[in-house]
C-alpha positions as CSV (number, residue, x, y, z in Angstrom):
1,M,211.1,48.6,197.1
2,Q,212.3,51.6,198.0
3,A,213.9,52.8,194.5
4,P,209.9,51.9,192.7
5,A,208.2,53.3,195.2
6,M,209.9,56.6,195.0
7,H,209.6,56.4,191.4
8,Q,206.1,55.5,192.0
9,L,204.9,58.3,194.7
10,E,205.8,60.7,191.8
11,T,204.2,59.4,189.2
12,L,200.8,59.1,191.2
13,I,201.5,62.5,192.7
14,L,202.1,64.4,188.9
15,K,198.7,62.6,187.8
16,K,197.2,63.5,190.4
17,V,198.5,67.2,190.3
18,N,197.5,67.4,186.2
19,E,193.6,65.9,187.4
20,N,193.4,69.0,189.5
21,G,194.6,71.5,187.6
22,L,197.7,72.5,189.3
23,V,201.1,72.9,187.7
24,V,204.4,72.1,189.8
25,E,207.4,73.4,188.6
26,N,209.8,70.5,190.5
27,L,208.6,67.2,192.5
28,T,211.5,65.6,194.4
29,P,210.9,62.3,195.8
30,F,212.9,60.4,199.1
31,V,212.9,57.5,200.2
32,T,214.8,56.2,203.6
33,P,214.0,52.8,205.4
34,M,211.4,55.0,207.8
35,R,210.2,57.7,205.3
36,L,209.0,58.1,201.8
37,G,208.1,61.6,200.9
38,I,208.0,64.1,198.4
39,I,208.8,67.7,198.0
40,L,207.0,69.8,195.5
41,Q,208.2,73.6,194.6
42,N,206.4,76.2,193.1
43,I,202.9,75.1,192.9
44,S,200.3,76.9,191.2
45,T,198.0,78.9,193.4
46,E,195.3,79.9,191.6
47,V,192.7,77.1,191.0
48,T,189.6,78.8,188.9
49,E,186.5,77.0,188.4
50,S,186.5,74.3,185.9
51,I,184.2,72.2,183.1
52,K,184.4,68.6,183.1
53,E,182.8,66.6,180.5
54,I,182.4,63.1,181.4
55,R,181.0,60.7,178.1
56,G,178.5,58.5,178.7
57,P,176.8,55.7,176.6
58,R,176.5,55.9,173.0
59,L,173.0,57.1,171.6
60,G,170.7,54.6,171.0
61,A,172.4,52.3,173.6
62,P,170.4,49.9,176.1
63,E,168.4,51.3,178.7
64,S,170.1,49.3,181.4
65,A,173.4,50.9,180.3
66,I,172.5,54.8,180.4
67,D,170.3,53.7,183.6
68,G,173.9,52.5,185.1
69,F,175.6,55.7,183.9
70,L,172.8,57.6,186.0
71,K,173.5,55.5,188.9
72,K,177.1,55.9,189.3
73,N,177.3,59.7,188.5
74,K,173.8,60.0,191.0
75,I,172.4,62.3,188.4
76,E,169.2,62.4,186.4
77,R,167.9,61.8,183.0
78,S,167.3,65.6,182.4
79,D,171.2,65.8,183.2
80,L,172.0,64.6,180.4
81,Q,173.2,66.4,176.8
82,E,173.7,64.5,173.2
83,K,176.7,65.7,171.4
84,K,178.0,64.8,168.1
85,T,181.9,63.5,168.1
86,N,184.3,62.0,165.6
87,K,183.9,58.5,167.3
88,G,179.9,59.0,167.0
89,D,176.8,60.4,169.1
90,F,177.0,60.3,172.6
91,Y,175.4,61.1,175.8
92,F,177.7,63.5,178.2
93,Y,177.2,64.9,181.2
94,T,179.3,68.4,182.3
95,I,180.3,68.7,185.9
96,K,181.4,72.5,187.1
97,I,184.6,72.5,189.6
98,N,184.2,74.6,192.1
99,A,187.7,76.2,193.0
100,H,189.2,75.0,196.4
101,S,192.1,76.2,198.4
102,L,195.5,74.9,197.4
103,S,196.0,73.1,200.7
104,N,192.2,71.1,200.7
105,I,193.1,70.3,197.3
106,L,196.9,69.0,198.1
107,A,195.0,66.7,200.8
108,G,192.7,65.3,198.5
109,I,196.1,64.4,196.3
110,F,197.8,62.9,199.0
111,T,195.1,61.1,200.3
112,D,194.4,59.6,197.5
113,V,198.2,58.5,196.4
114,I,197.9,56.7,200.2
115,Y,195.3,54.8,199.2
116,E,196.3,54.0,195.3
117,F,200.0,53.0,196.4
118,N,200.6,49.7,194.8
119,W,203.4,48.0,197.2
120,P,204.6,44.7,195.7
121,K,204.4,43.4,199.4
122,S,202.3,44.9,201.7
123,M,199.9,44.2,204.6
124,F,196.2,45.2,205.5
125,W,195.8,47.2,208.9
126,G,193.8,49.0,210.8
127,D,190.6,48.9,213.1
128,N,188.8,47.3,209.5
129,Y,191.8,46.2,208.2
130,S,190.8,49.1,205.4
131,L,194.6,50.5,204.7
132,R,196.8,48.3,202.8
133,W,200.7,49.5,203.2
134,V,204.0,48.1,203.4
135,R,204.3,48.6,207.4
136,P,201.9,50.7,209.7
137,L,201.9,54.2,209.3
138,R,203.2,56.0,212.4
139,G,202.6,59.4,210.7
140,I,202.1,61.8,208.3
141,V,203.6,65.4,207.8
142,A,202.0,67.8,205.1
143,V,203.1,70.9,205.5
144,L,202.4,73.7,202.7
145,F,204.8,77.1,202.6
146,E,203.1,80.1,200.9
147,N,203.8,83.9,200.7
148,E,206.3,83.1,204.3
149,T,203.3,81.4,206.0
150,R,203.3,78.1,206.9
151,E,199.9,75.9,206.4
152,R,199.2,72.3,207.7
153,V,197.7,70.4,204.7
154,P,194.6,68.7,206.7
155,L,194.9,65.1,206.2
156,N,193.0,62.3,207.9
157,V,193.9,58.1,207.0
158,R,193.3,55.6,209.7
159,N,192.8,58.2,212.4
160,I,196.2,59.6,211.8
161,E,196.4,62.9,211.7
162,S,198.7,64.9,209.4
163,G,201.3,67.7,211.2
164,I,203.9,70.1,211.0
165,V,206.4,68.3,213.1
166,T,208.6,65.6,212.5
167,R,211.7,63.4,213.7
168,A,215.5,62.8,212.6
169,H,217.0,59.6,213.0
170,Q,215.1,57.6,215.9
171,V,218.3,56.5,218.1
172,M,220.8,59.6,217.8
173,H,217.8,62.5,217.2
174,P,214.8,61.3,218.7
175,G,213.3,64.3,219.5
176,F,210.4,66.0,217.3
177,F,211.2,69.1,215.6
178,D,209.5,71.7,213.6
179,F,211.0,73.8,210.2
180,N,209.4,77.0,208.9
181,S,210.8,75.7,204.9
182,V,211.7,73.4,202.6
183,N,215.3,74.4,203.2
184,D,215.1,74.7,206.9
185,Y,213.6,70.9,206.8
186,Q,216.4,69.6,204.8
187,E,218.9,71.6,206.9
188,K,217.4,69.8,210.3
189,I,216.8,66.4,209.4
190,L,220.2,66.2,208.0
191,K,221.5,67.7,210.9
192,G,219.6,65.0,212.9
193,K,221.7,62.6,211.2
194,V,218.7,61.1,208.1
195,I,220.0,61.5,204.4
196,L,217.3,61.5,202.6
197,H,218.4,60.5,198.8
198,P,219.6,57.2,198.7
199,E,222.0,58.2,196.2
200,D,223.4,60.4,198.7
201,R,223.6,57.9,201.0
202,K,225.5,55.4,198.1
203,T,228.1,58.5,198.2
204,R,228.8,58.8,201.4
205,V,229.2,54.6,201.7
206,L,231.9,55.2,198.6
207,Q,233.4,58.1,199.8
208,E,233.9,57.0,203.2
209,G,234.8,53.5,202.8
210,K,236.7,54.4,200.1
211,R,238.8,57.0,203.0
212,Q,239.1,54.5,205.6
213,A,240.2,51.3,203.0
214,E,242.9,53.7,201.5
215,A,244.2,54.5,204.7
216,K,244.4,51.2,205.5
217,G,246.2,49.4,202.4
218,F,242.8,48.4,201.0
219,Y,240.7,48.8,198.1
220,L,236.7,48.3,197.9
221,V,235.2,44.9,196.2
222,E,232.5,46.0,193.5
223,D,229.1,45.0,194.5
224,D,226.2,46.8,193.4
225,K,223.2,44.8,194.8
226,L,224.6,44.6,198.0
227,L,225.5,48.5,198.3
228,E,221.5,48.8,196.9
229,E,220.5,46.9,200.1
230,I,222.6,48.6,202.4
231,I,221.6,52.2,201.3
232,G,218.0,50.7,201.5
233,L,218.8,49.4,205.4
234,T,220.2,53.1,206.7
235,E,219.8,56.4,207.2
236,F,223.2,57.5,207.9
237,P,225.2,54.9,206.9
238,S,228.4,55.0,208.4
239,P,231.5,52.8,207.3
240,I,233.4,50.9,209.8
241,L,236.6,49.1,208.9
242,G,237.4,45.6,210.1
243,K,240.6,43.0,209.4
244,I,239.8,39.4,209.0
245,P,241.7,37.2,211.4
246,R,244.7,35.6,209.8
247,E,243.7,32.1,210.7
248,L,240.2,32.5,208.8
249,L,241.8,33.2,205.8
250,S,242.2,29.6,204.8
251,L,238.7,29.5,203.0
252,P,238.7,30.0,199.2
253,E,237.7,33.7,198.6
254,E,233.9,33.3,197.2
255,V,233.1,31.4,200.4
256,I,234.6,34.5,202.4
257,I,233.2,37.2,200.7
258,T,229.8,34.9,200.4
259,S,229.3,34.6,204.0
260,M,230.1,38.4,204.8
261,R,227.7,39.1,201.9
262,E,225.0,36.9,202.4
263,H,225.2,36.7,206.8
264,Q,225.6,40.4,208.1
265,K,225.8,42.5,204.7
266,F,229.7,43.6,204.7
267,I,231.4,44.9,201.7
268,S,234.5,43.1,201.2
269,L,238.1,44.7,201.1
270,R,241.2,43.5,199.0
271,S,244.3,44.0,200.1
272,S,246.5,46.3,197.8
273,A,249.6,44.4,198.9
274,N,248.7,40.8,197.5
275,G,244.8,41.5,196.0
276,R,243.3,38.8,198.9
277,V,240.1,39.9,200.5
278,E,241.6,40.2,204.3
279,G,239.2,43.1,205.1
280,F,235.6,44.4,205.7
281,L,233.2,47.6,205.7
282,V,230.3,47.0,208.5
283,I,227.7,49.8,207.2
284,A,226.4,50.6,210.8
285,D,222.9,53.2,210.9
286,I,224.8,54.8,214.0
287,E,227.5,56.4,215.4
288,T,228.7,55.8,218.9
289,H,230.6,57.6,221.3
290,D,233.1,54.8,221.2
291,Q,234.3,55.6,217.6
292,Q,232.5,52.2,216.5
293,K,234.5,50.1,219.0
294,K,231.7,47.9,220.3
295,I,229.9,47.6,216.8
296,L,232.7,46.5,215.4
297,S,233.5,44.0,217.9
298,G,229.8,42.6,217.7
299,N,230.3,42.3,214.1
300,M,233.6,41.0,214.4
301,R,232.4,37.8,217.0
302,V,229.4,37.1,214.7
303,L,232.1,37.1,211.5
304,N,234.6,34.2,213.6
305,S,231.5,32.2,214.4
306,R,230.4,32.4,210.5
307,L,233.9,31.5,209.1
308,K,234.7,29.1,211.4
309,D,231.6,27.0,210.8
310,A,232.3,27.3,207.1
311,I,235.5,26.4,207.5
312,F,234.1,22.8,209.5
313,F,232.2,22.3,206.4
314,Y,234.9,23.2,203.6
315,Q,237.5,20.6,206.0
316,N,234.6,18.0,205.9
317,D,234.1,18.5,201.9
318,L,237.9,18.4,201.2
319,E,238.2,15.2,203.1
320,L,235.3,13.4,201.0
321,V,236.5,14.6,197.6
322,K,240.3,13.3,198.4
323,R,239.1,10.2,199.8
324,Q,236.2,9.2,197.3
325,G,236.3,12.0,194.5
326,M,233.2,14.3,193.5
327,R,231.2,11.1,192.0
328,A,230.5,10.0,195.6
329,W,228.4,13.1,196.1
330,N,226.2,11.9,192.9
331,E,224.8,9.1,194.6
332,K,223.2,11.7,197.0
333,L,221.4,13.4,194.0
334,K,219.3,10.7,193.9
335,D,217.6,12.0,197.3
336,V,217.4,15.2,196.0
337,R,214.1,16.1,194.4
338,F,214.4,18.3,191.1
339,H,210.6,18.2,190.8
340,E,207.7,15.9,191.7
341,K,207.1,15.4,188.1
342,L,210.5,15.0,186.9
343,G,212.5,12.8,189.3
344,S,215.5,13.6,191.1
345,Q,218.6,15.5,190.2
346,Y,220.6,12.4,189.4
347,N,217.8,11.7,187.0
348,R,218.4,15.0,185.4
349,V,222.0,14.9,185.1
350,E,221.7,11.9,183.5
351,R,219.6,13.7,180.8
352,I,222.1,16.4,180.9
353,V,225.0,13.9,180.2
354,K,223.0,12.3,177.3
355,M,222.5,16.1,175.7
356,A,226.1,17.0,176.7
357,V,227.1,14.2,174.5
358,L,225.0,14.3,171.4
359,L,225.8,18.3,171.3
360,S,229.4,18.2,172.0
361,K,230.1,16.6,168.4
362,K,229.3,20.2,167.1
363,F,232.2,21.1,168.8
364,E,234.5,18.7,168.4
365,I,235.2,17.8,171.9
366,E,236.4,14.6,173.3
367,Q,233.3,12.4,174.6
368,D,235.1,11.4,178.0
369,V,236.1,14.9,178.8
370,V,232.0,16.0,178.1
371,N,231.1,13.2,180.0
372,E,233.3,13.5,182.9
373,A,232.2,17.4,183.4
374,A,228.6,16.5,182.6
375,T,228.1,14.1,185.2
376,L,229.7,16.0,187.9
377,V,227.7,19.2,187.0
378,K,225.3,19.2,189.7
379,A,227.3,17.2,192.8
380,D,228.3,19.9,194.6
381,L,224.8,20.3,195.5
382,V,225.1,18.1,198.1
383,S,228.2,19.3,199.6
384,N,228.4,20.6,203.1
385,L,229.6,24.2,202.1
386,V,227.1,24.3,199.3
387,G,223.8,23.2,201.6
388,E,225.2,26.8,203.6
389,F,225.5,28.8,200.7
390,P,223.3,27.7,198.0
391,S,224.4,30.9,195.8
392,L,227.9,29.6,195.4
393,Q,226.3,26.3,193.8
394,G,229.1,25.7,190.9
395,V,232.0,27.9,192.1
396,M,232.4,25.4,194.7
397,G,231.5,22.4,192.2
398,A,234.6,24.0,190.2
399,H,236.9,24.1,193.4
400,Y,236.7,20.9,194.4
401,A,236.5,19.6,190.3
402,K,240.2,20.9,190.8
403,I,240.9,19.2,193.9
404,A,240.1,15.7,192.8
405,G,242.1,16.6,190.0
406,C,239.9,17.3,186.9
407,K,241.3,18.9,184.0
408,E,241.2,23.4,183.9
409,M,238.2,22.9,181.0
410,V,236.2,20.3,183.3
411,S,236.7,22.7,186.3
412,E,235.8,26.0,183.9
413,A,232.4,24.5,182.5
414,I,231.4,23.3,186.3
415,R,231.8,26.9,187.3
416,D,230.4,28.7,184.0
417,H,227.4,26.1,183.2
418,Y,225.3,28.6,185.3
419,L,226.1,31.6,183.2
420,P,224.3,33.8,182.4
421,V,222.4,34.3,185.8
422,G,221.6,37.8,185.3
423,S,221.3,40.2,182.1
424,N,224.6,41.8,183.3
425,D,226.4,38.7,183.6
426,G,228.5,37.4,180.6
427,V,228.0,33.9,178.5
428,P,230.6,30.6,178.8
429,K,233.0,30.9,176.1
430,Y,234.9,27.9,176.2
431,P,233.1,24.9,173.9
432,L,232.5,22.6,177.0
433,S,231.4,25.1,178.9
434,I,229.0,26.4,176.4
435,V,228.0,22.4,176.0
436,L,227.1,22.3,179.4
437,A,225.3,25.6,179.8
438,L,223.2,24.8,176.7
439,S,222.3,21.3,177.9
440,D,221.4,22.5,181.4
441,K,219.5,25.1,180.2
442,V,217.7,23.5,177.3
443,D,216.9,20.5,179.5
444,Y,215.3,23.0,182.2
445,L,213.1,24.7,180.1
446,T,212.0,21.5,178.0
447,C,211.0,19.7,181.0
448,L,209.2,22.2,182.8
449,W,207.2,23.1,179.7
450,R,206.1,19.5,178.9
451,I,204.5,19.0,182.3
452,G,202.8,22.5,181.8
453,I,204.7,24.9,183.7
454,R,204.7,28.3,181.5
455,P,205.0,31.9,182.6
456,T,202.0,33.9,183.2
457,G,201.8,37.3,182.8
458,N,204.5,39.3,185.3
459,K,204.8,35.6,187.2
460,D,207.7,33.6,186.6
461,P,208.5,31.5,189.3
462,F,210.5,29.0,188.0
463,A,212.5,31.8,186.1
464,L,211.7,30.1,182.4
465,R,211.9,33.8,180.8
466,R,215.5,34.1,182.1
467,T,216.5,30.5,181.0
468,S,215.4,31.2,177.6
469,L,217.2,34.4,177.5
470,G,220.6,33.0,178.7
471,I,219.9,29.8,175.7
472,I,219.6,32.8,173.4
473,R,222.2,35.3,174.5
474,I,225.0,32.2,174.5
475,V,224.2,31.3,171.0
476,L,224.0,34.8,169.6
477,E,227.0,36.3,171.9
478,N,229.2,33.5,171.1
479,K,227.7,33.7,166.9
480,L,227.2,29.8,167.0
481,D,225.6,28.6,164.0
482,I,223.2,26.3,166.1
483,D,219.3,25.7,165.6
484,L,217.2,25.9,168.4
485,D,214.8,23.4,167.2
486,Y,218.1,21.2,167.0
487,L,218.8,22.2,171.1
488,I,215.4,21.0,171.4
489,D,215.0,17.8,169.7
490,L,218.4,16.9,171.2
491,T,216.4,16.1,175.1
492,E,214.1,14.1,173.3
493,V,211.4,15.1,175.1
494,N,208.0,14.4,173.7
495,F,205.6,17.1,173.5
496,D,203.7,19.5,170.9
497,K,206.3,22.1,170.5
498,T,204.5,24.9,168.7
499,D,204.1,27.1,171.9
500,L,207.6,26.9,173.2
501,Q,208.8,28.1,169.8
502,Q,206.4,31.2,169.7
503,F,207.4,31.8,173.5
504,L,211.5,31.3,172.5
505,K,210.9,33.9,169.0
506,E,209.0,36.3,171.9
507,R,212.4,35.8,174.1
508,I,214.7,36.4,170.7
509,A,212.6,39.6,170.0
510,F,212.4,40.9,173.2
511,Y,216.6,40.3,173.3
512,L,217.0,41.9,170.7
513,A,214.9,44.8,171.1
514,E,216.9,45.7,174.5
515,K,220.0,45.6,172.1
516,N,218.7,49.1,170.4
517,Y,217.6,47.7,167.4
518,Q,214.5,49.1,165.6
519,K,211.4,47.2,167.5
520,N,209.3,47.1,164.4
521,I,212.1,45.5,162.2
522,V,212.9,43.3,164.9
523,R,209.2,42.1,164.8
524,A,209.0,41.8,161.2
525,V,212.4,39.8,161.1
526,V,211.3,37.1,163.9
527,K,208.1,36.9,162.8
528,Q,209.4,35.5,159.5
529,Y,212.0,33.4,160.0
530,E,212.6,30.1,161.9
531,L,214.6,29.5,165.1
532,D,217.5,28.0,163.0
533,H,218.0,31.4,161.6
534,L,218.8,32.4,165.1
535,S,222.4,33.0,165.3
536,I,222.6,35.3,161.8
537,L,218.9,37.4,163.2
538,P,221.6,40.2,163.8
539,R,223.1,40.4,160.6
540,I,219.5,40.0,159.0
541,I,218.3,43.2,161.1
542,A,221.1,44.9,160.2
543,E,220.6,44.5,156.3
544,I,217.2,45.2,156.5
545,T,217.5,48.4,158.5
546,E,219.9,50.0,156.1
547,F,217.5,48.5,153.3
548,I,214.4,50.3,154.4
549,S,216.7,53.8,155.1
550,S,217.6,53.1,151.4
551,E,215.6,54.8,148.5
552,A,215.0,51.4,147.2
553,G,213.4,50.6,151.0
554,T,211.3,53.9,150.9
555,K,210.1,52.7,147.4
556,A,208.9,49.1,148.4
557,L,207.6,50.3,151.8
558,A,205.3,52.3,149.6
559,V,204.7,49.8,146.6
560,Y,203.8,47.3,149.9
561,K,201.4,49.5,151.2
562,R,200.0,50.9,147.4
563,V,198.9,46.8,147.0
564,S,198.4,45.9,150.6
565,N,195.2,48.8,150.6
566,L,194.3,47.3,147.6
567,L,194.1,44.0,148.4
568,N,192.4,44.7,151.7
569,S,189.9,46.8,150.5
570,N,188.7,44.0,147.8
571,K,189.3,40.8,149.7
572,E,186.3,39.1,147.9
573,F,188.5,38.9,144.6
574,L,191.5,36.8,146.5
575,S,189.9,33.3,145.7
576,F,189.8,33.9,142.0
577,Y,192.5,31.5,140.2
578,K,194.8,33.3,137.1
579,K,194.1,30.7,135.2
580,N,190.4,31.4,134.7
581,S,191.3,34.7,132.8
582,E,194.4,34.2,131.7
583,E,193.6,34.9,128.0
584,L,191.9,38.4,128.8
585,A,195.3,39.2,129.9
586,T,196.5,42.7,128.5
587,N,200.1,43.4,127.6
588,E,200.6,45.4,131.3
589,D,199.6,42.2,132.9
590,Q,201.1,40.2,131.1
591,L,204.5,42.2,131.8
592,V,204.0,42.1,135.6
593,Q,203.4,38.1,135.4
594,E,206.5,37.8,133.4
595,Q,208.4,39.8,136.2
596,L,206.9,38.5,139.0
597,T,207.9,34.9,137.9
598,L,211.6,36.1,137.4
599,T,211.3,37.7,141.0
600,K,210.1,35.0,142.4
601,A,212.6,32.6,141.4
602,Q,215.6,35.2,142.1
603,V,214.3,35.7,145.7
604,E,214.3,31.7,146.4
605,E,217.6,31.3,145.0
606,S,218.6,34.2,147.4
607,L,217.4,33.2,150.4
608,Q,218.7,29.4,149.7
609,P,222.0,30.2,151.1
610,K,220.6,33.0,153.2
611,N,221.6,35.5,151.3
612,F,219.1,38.5,152.6
613,K,221.0,41.7,151.3
614,T,220.5,40.0,147.6
615,A,216.8,38.8,148.5
616,L,216.1,42.6,149.2
617,L,217.9,44.0,146.4
618,V,216.5,41.7,143.6
619,L,212.9,43.0,144.5
620,E,213.7,46.3,143.0
621,P,213.2,45.7,139.5
622,M,209.6,44.2,140.3
623,L,208.9,47.9,142.2
624,D,209.2,49.5,139.4
625,T,207.0,47.1,137.0
626,V,204.5,47.2,139.8
627,N,204.3,51.2,139.9
628,R,203.8,51.3,135.7
629,F,201.2,48.6,135.7
630,L,199.1,50.5,138.8
631,D,199.4,53.6,136.9
632,N,198.4,52.6,133.7
633,V,195.8,50.0,134.4
634,Q,192.8,49.9,136.2
635,V,192.3,47.2,138.8
636,N,188.6,47.7,139.2
637,C,188.0,47.2,135.7
638,E,184.3,46.1,135.2
639,D,185.2,42.8,133.6
640,I,185.1,40.4,136.9
641,E,187.6,38.0,135.5
642,L,190.3,40.2,134.6
643,R,190.2,42.1,137.9
644,S,190.0,38.7,139.5
645,L,193.5,38.1,137.6
646,R,194.7,41.9,138.6
647,Y,194.0,40.9,142.1
648,A,195.5,37.2,142.4
649,L,198.6,39.3,140.5
650,L,198.7,41.8,143.6
651,N,198.1,39.2,145.9
652,E,201.3,37.0,144.4
653,I,203.5,40.1,144.9
654,R,202.4,40.6,148.2
655,Q,203.6,37.5,149.0
656,T,206.3,37.6,147.2
657,M,207.7,40.5,149.1
658,D,206.8,38.9,152.5
659,R,208.6,36.2,151.9
660,V,211.8,37.8,152.2
661,L,210.3,40.1,155.2
662,V,206.9,40.8,156.3
663,F,206.8,44.4,155.1
664,S,203.1,45.0,157.3
665,E,205.4,44.5,160.8
666,L,207.5,47.7,159.6
667,E,204.3,50.3,159.7
668,K,203.3,49.3,163.2
669,K,205.1,51.4,166.1
């Protein structure tokens, strides 16, 4: 939340500054858990009177529209002026903006920004709940330094007056201080144990953490997400190194890392000697006089309790797996609801098993192995340890599968079937893992889609966009010759698939555009080809990109545009049939018709084996013929039947080109 807030503050300030006719040379936003601010440097100080024109309704608009405009701007009818623009004749109202002092202008800008600021999570507060902010504002500091003078920028938000004094760290340096310049503020706030910029706090954690770790024979486990969370919780992050008691190291490494990360925000440390996680970094927001010993001691007590609980859960799980096997958990899945309209997780596993067995035929995997892996794929959901640490689902399932004596490929498939979770995750690479991952995701997507659960706007509570991208990535990054329609049909879910197919096309276009392909070419290709072409779409896009940048491609775009302009300006002739006027055809008409017939046949012949490069190249002879035709004949001739024939030919030419690629999409930005 903090990083987006910092960027939003910069954007809003810049917008307001421009609206008020100011020029700022440099903007530097900053954010900590306790403060959000921005430093503006070298602001233009001469703000002259300016004139602003406000456009009103079009001339001849209803009186109600004109009256509304007058009321909104608190003006009379006589204040309106009539002006011509390239969009028509409109009423305008001209206002003069008088010059104000820079501090007053900034006060207005900052006040507007506070009230317009949009937090993803916020609260209403104040006497009448009129201000929406993430937390109640405690104070506002707004100071203008100009010509070696200091001036308070006068703000008043919910009876909080802006001031010229502030304070640094609320524990280590709770007293207020004033400052005489931007540099003075930055120096004093740093001496007061506050690091304003997130990147600087991140650098401190990494450098100091690395120094301490190397001194004790450790190195840091990379965890960017945890690191971002830590720097958002601290103003002066201070790493403290601790070692995990040896008796607690019997737990699987993933459990130790997860427990420390989720419960205590610890950064895990690996031993340089054996590579095992045996240490951690506590990131405190305070420096104590006892060299952080009390902080470390308190955190160690909590860690011991957490890991001892985890050992208890783990040992109970091990006993059950060794005594009864993982299938004992499957019966418990009957009591775990997947969705009220879709039954339990047990029902879901049955669907996944059925689909996985069918899909595995494309990979030539033994059905007994597929059946075993698919049956156990969700078993760990009811284990004690996953109940305590839900993020370990799949990981612990793989661990328990090994203990239960399952094959290595079964264990790997259980672990990897959730992948990819995020955009930076890899995809499953082994056949059995791919089968389980696709079966799981396709079942999830189609079942929820069938009961009417769809993403809307920026809301996607069931992560269907992420699920669909996972399916697309697995197919593309493994270069699988698998049709998405085929995958949907394997679920045997009965519903109208049109909307889902369109949704998948949108996600395909999104994914390919993120891969730095040209967006207009991606749109054209995805619009043209069905879901059964997914595995070769990157190749098609590459071939079309190469073609469009060639001389033949430039010619094709020019011809397509020339033909489309004629057709779009005379749509009434498109309904005529050629056979009504073919006897009137001139030699030029016949040449175009012959070349068109030949090209259509060659295009279809090339598209059958999905040879798109050849399909593009066979268009070239037709392009030259069409250019000569348009140069030598008058399409809009006086004979209506002959004119209809020529428009019908042009329509066929465009359709033939669109059969290979929707060229009209290439003109869109």
